[in-house]
N, C-alpha and C positions, 0 to 999 in steps of 0.2 A: 433358373436363370444362370446362364453360363457366361462367366467373365472371360475377356481375352488374356489376361494375365492375373495370375492370383498375387496377393501383395508380396509374398516372398519371392516370387519370380521378378517382380518389379525392383525389390532391394538387390537381388543378384545382379540384373542387369544394370542397375545403378552403379554398384560396385565395379562392375567390369569397364563401364564408361569411364570412372574415376581412374582407373590404371591405363586405359587407353590414352586419355588426356596426358598422363605422366609421360606415357611413352612417345606419343606423337606431337604433343604440344609442349615441347621441351622448353621452349622459350618463355613460357608461362611458368616453369618450375622455380618459382621466385620466392617462396617463402623460406627463410633461412634456418638452418641449423644452428641452435638446438629449439628454436621456437617450433618448429615442425614436432618435436617430440611431445608438445602439449597433447597432440592427437591421442596419444596412448591413453592419458587420463580420461578424455572424452569417449575414447572407445570402452573404457573400463566403466564408466557412468552408464553409457548405453547397454552393456552386458547385464549391469546391476538391475536396471529397470526392467529388462526382459525377463531376467532369473526371477525377480521378485513377482512378477506377473505370472510367470510358469508355475511358480511355487503356489500361487492362488488357486491358479487352474487344478493343479493336483491335489490341493487341500480339499476342493469340493468336487472332486472327481468329475468335472466338465471339460469341454474341449474349446479350441479355438473356433471351430466350425459353427456358426451361428444356428444352424439348421438343428445340430444335435446337442446343441448347449442345454444343460439341465439345470444351471443356476445362474442368477445374475449376482456377480461379484460386486461389492460396492466397498469394499474394504481395501486397507493397504495403499498400493499406487492407484487402485481404481476410486479410491475417494478423492484423489487429487486431479485424476484426467480420466476421460471417458476411453482413451486410446493409448494406454502405456506401452504396447507393443509397437505401435507406429512411431512413438516419441523414441522408443530405446533404439529402432532402426535408423531414425533419423540422427541420433547421436553417433551411431556406429558408423554411418557413412561420413558425417561431419569429421569424426576422428580420422577415419582412412584418407580422406580428401587432405586433410590437414598433414598428416604423416608423408603422404605422397608429393607434398610441397607445392601442388599445380594449383595456381589461382584460380582456374576454371572449376576445377573439382570441387571447390567450396559452394559453387551453384546448384550441384548435383543433389544434395540433401534438401535443399528447399524445394527443389522441381519434385522430389520424391513426395514430399508433403503436400504440395499442391495437387499433385495427381491423386493421392490417397484422399484428399479433402472432396474433390470433385467427382472421382471415378468409384471409389469403394466406400466411404462412409455413409452416404446417403442410404446406399443398398442396405449396408449392415445396420444402420439405425432403424431402418423401416423393418427388416426381419426382427431385430430385438424387441421393437413394439409390437409386432405381431405374436411374438413368442411369450413375452413378459408382461404387455399390457400397460396398466396404470403403474406398477412397480418401475417399469423403465421409463416411462414418462416423468414420475418424480425424481428418478436418478437423473434424468437429462437436467431437469429444473435446479438440481442442487450441485451437480459436478459439470464442469466446463469440458467441451469437447477436447481441446488441448491442454493449456495449463492456466 
């Protein structure tokens, strides 16, 4: 099953839109300095979540690709949410939007989550159920989709 955009592409397009809002909707660049610098902390938080997720993928020698996944990870950040990579991307976008000071940029991370929620996650969860069966179904019962 082919997707129009993979999630990482959606992330990149979202970041580009944030920059474009900053450049072309200057009248909405109203988040004052130094409050916009809180975005750096949020970016760091997003990177941390994604790094911890990646470390677990490496630990179990498995991949982000669901078709090639060899291990169902249910520890660390995966014990708190079934989608830590998406949450990390959300925080990265939120931090970037805050740093760029544009009020409309703060909408983009939520649109990113909404699109992943309706376009990617149902497909990914179906693939995971097919791959891991009852183990994944039990995981879904115990760990929330988001937080």
